[in-house]
C-alpha positions as CSV (number, residue, x, y, z in Angstrom):
1,X,0.0,0.0,0.0
2,X,2.8,2.4,0.9
3,X,4.5,1.7,-2.5
4,X,1.2,2.5,-4.3
5,X,0.9,5.7,-2.3
6,X,4.5,6.7,-3.2
7,X,3.9,5.9,-6.9
8,X,0.8,8.1,-6.9
9,X,2.7,10.9,-5.1
10,X,5.6,10.6,-7.5
11,X,3.3,10.7,-10.5
12,X,1.5,13.7,-9.2
13,X,4.7,15.6,-8.4
14,X,5.9,14.9,-11.9
15,X,2.6,16.1,-13.4
16,X,2.9,19.4,-11.5
17,X,6.2,20.2,-13.2
18,X,6.8,21.2,-16.7
19,X,9.2,18.5,-17.8
20,X,8.2,18.8,-21.4
21,X,8.9,15.1,-22.0
22,X,5.9,13.5,-23.8
23,X,7.2,10.0,-22.8
24,X,7.0,10.8,-19.1
25,X,3.7,12.5,-19.5
26,X,2.2,9.5,-21.2
27,X,3.5,7.1,-18.6
28,X,2.3,9.3,-15.8
29,X,-1.2,9.5,-17.3
30,X,-1.3,5.8,-17.6
31,X,-0.1,5.4,-13.9
32,X,-2.6,8.0,-12.7
33,X,-5.4,6.4,-14.7
34,X,-4.7,3.0,-13.2
35,X,-4.4,4.3,-9.6
36,X,-7.3,6.8,-9.6
37,X,-9.7,4.4,-11.2
38,X,-8.8,1.3,-9.3
39,X,-9.1,3.2,-6.1
40,X,-12.4,5.0,-6.9
41,X,-14.2,2.1,-8.4
42,X,-14.9,4.3,-11.5
43,X,-18.4,3.6,-12.9
44,X,-19.8,5.4,-16.0
45,X,-23.5,4.6,-16.3
46,X,-23.8,5.3,-20.0
47,X,-23.0,9.0,-20.1
48,X,-19.8,9.2,-22.1
49,X,-17.9,12.5,-21.6
50,X,-15.3,13.6,-24.2
51,X,-12.5,16.2,-24.4
52,X,-15.2,18.6,-25.6
53,X,-17.0,18.3,-22.2
54,X,-13.9,19.1,-20.1
55,X,-14.2,22.9,-20.3
56,X,-17.7,22.8,-19.0
57,X,-16.6,20.5,-16.1
58,X,-13.8,23.0,-15.3
59,X,-16.3,25.9,-15.3
60,X,-18.6,23.9,-13.0
61,X,-15.8,23.3,-10.5
62,X,-15.0,27.1,-10.6
63,X,-18.6,27.8,-9.8
64,X,-19.0,25.1,-7.2
65,X,-15.8,25.7,-5.2
66,X,-17.2,29.2,-4.2
67,X,-20.1,27.4,-2.5
68,X,-19.1,24.8,0.1
69,X,-22.3,22.8,-0.1
70,X,-22.2,22.6,-3.9
71,X,-18.6,21.5,-4.0
72,X,-18.9,19.0,-1.2
73,X,-21.8,17.2,-3.0
74,X,-19.2,16.3,-5.7
75,X,-16.6,14.7,-3.3
76,X,-16.2,11.0,-3.0
77,X,-15.5,10.1,0.7
78,X,-13.2,8.8,1.9
79,X,-10.8,10.9,-0.1
80,X,-7.4,9.7,-1.2
81,X,-4.3,11.7,-0.4
82,X,-3.1,14.0,2.3
83,X,-6.4,15.5,3.5
84,X,-5.9,14.9,7.2
85,X,-2.6,16.9,7.1
86,X,-4.2,19.7,5.1
87,X,-7.1,19.9,7.4
88,X,-4.9,19.7,10.5
89,X,-6.7,16.6,11.8
90,X,-5.3,13.7,13.7
91,X,-7.6,11.1,12.1
92,X,-6.3,9.0,9.2
93,X,-7.4,10.4,5.8
94,X,-9.8,7.4,5.3
95,X,-11.6,8.3,8.5
96,X,-12.4,11.9,7.5
97,X,-16.1,12.3,7.2
98,X,-18.1,14.7,5.1
99,X,-18.9,16.7,8.3
100,X,-15.2,17.0,9.3
101,X,-14.3,18.0,5.8
102,X,-17.0,20.7,5.8
103,X,-15.8,22.1,9.1
104,X,-12.3,22.6,7.6
105,X,-13.5,23.7,4.2
106,X,-12.7,27.4,4.5
107,X,-9.2,26.8,5.8
108,X,-8.5,24.4,2.9
109,X,-10.3,26.3,0.2
110,X,-9.2,29.8,1.3
111,X,-9.8,32.9,-0.9
112,X,-6.3,32.4,-2.3
113,X,-7.0,28.8,-3.3
114,X,-10.4,29.7,-4.8
115,X,-8.8,32.6,-6.8
116,X,-6.2,30.2,-8.1
117,X,-8.9,27.7,-9.2
118,X,-10.8,30.6,-10.9
119,X,-7.7,31.5,-12.9
120,X,-7.2,28.0,-14.3
121,X,-7.3,27.4,-18.0
122,X,-7.6,24.2,-20.1
123,X,-3.8,24.3,-20.4
124,X,-3.6,23.6,-16.6
125,X,-5.8,20.5,-16.8
126,X,-4.4,17.0,-17.3
127,X,-7.1,14.7,-18.6
128,X,-7.0,10.9,-18.8
129,X,-9.1,9.1,-21.4
130,X,-10.4,5.5,-21.8
131,X,-8.1,3.7,-24.2
132,X,-11.1,1.8,-25.8
133,X,-13.6,4.5,-26.5
134,X,-11.6,7.7,-25.8
135,X,-14.2,8.8,-23.2
136,X,-13.0,11.2,-20.4
137,X,-12.3,9.2,-17.3
138,X,-10.5,11.6,-15.0
139,X,-8.5,14.8,-14.8
140,X,-6.3,16.7,-12.4
141,X,-4.9,20.1,-12.0
142,X,-2.2,21.5,-9.7
143,X,-2.0,24.8,-7.8
144,X,1.2,26.4,-6.5
145,X,1.4,29.0,-3.7
146,X,4.4,30.8,-2.3
147,X,4.8,31.2,1.5
148,X,7.3,31.7,4.2
149,X,8.9,28.7,5.9
150,X,7.9,27.9,9.4
151,X,11.0,29.7,10.7
152,X,10.4,32.7,8.5
153,X,13.9,32.5,7.1
154,X,13.2,31.0,3.7
155,X,10.7,31.4,0.9
156,X,9.0,28.1,-0.1
157,X,6.5,27.0,-2.6
158,X,3.6,24.7,-1.7
159,X,1.8,22.8,-4.4
160,X,-1.3,20.6,-4.4
161,X,-2.8,18.6,-7.1
162,X,-6.5,17.8,-7.1
163,X,-7.7,14.6,-8.7
164,X,-11.2,14.2,-10.2
165,X,-13.0,11.2,-11.7
166,X,-15.8,11.6,-14.2
167,X,-19.0,9.6,-14.2
168,X,-22.7,10.1,-14.9
169,X,-21.8,13.4,-16.7
170,X,-20.4,14.9,-13.5
171,X,-17.0,15.4,-11.8
172,X,-16.1,13.9,-8.5
173,X,-13.2,15.0,-6.4
174,X,-11.4,11.8,-5.3
175,X,-8.0,12.8,-4.0
176,X,-5.1,15.2,-3.6
177,X,-1.4,15.4,-3.2
178,X,0.6,18.3,-1.6
179,X,4.3,19.1,-1.8
180,X,6.5,21.8,-0.3
181,X,9.6,23.1,-2.2
182,X,12.3,25.4,-0.7
183,X,13.3,28.3,-2.8
184,X,15.7,30.0,-0.3
């Protein structure tokens, strides 16, 4: 399980950087597709979404993230990733309930985070498609924020990638990954 988690984190970190290597990007998309969909029990009940539907999904996320209740309706619990750390909870991530997530929503989705989501373009979104029928299965985007280190001596960057699955014509937030980088 730890190896799978590390593989997912490594894949997400690589996707947040602009490596420019198509070979790595294709491998990463395959890894993300396998991990996200096997962990979320992806089901598509006949509504096939395509690349043409992705802009509308992004716009829906932009609208929903401003309203906690709307956004939380599109979250699959338990979430995968580092939510317990991000919410400052002692529970394991798989123990976080919808209520606990709702209580920490404004800290997690602060005005800065919401503004960053509002500024996303389709160039910021990494989709994964079904190899058989080319329907949209999942997508992710990464956000990066500068901040001071805990000791106040260094500048750091913090990134988080949000992972979404697509089914029944809607998006569903299924996981996240966060990373801190020192910039001295």
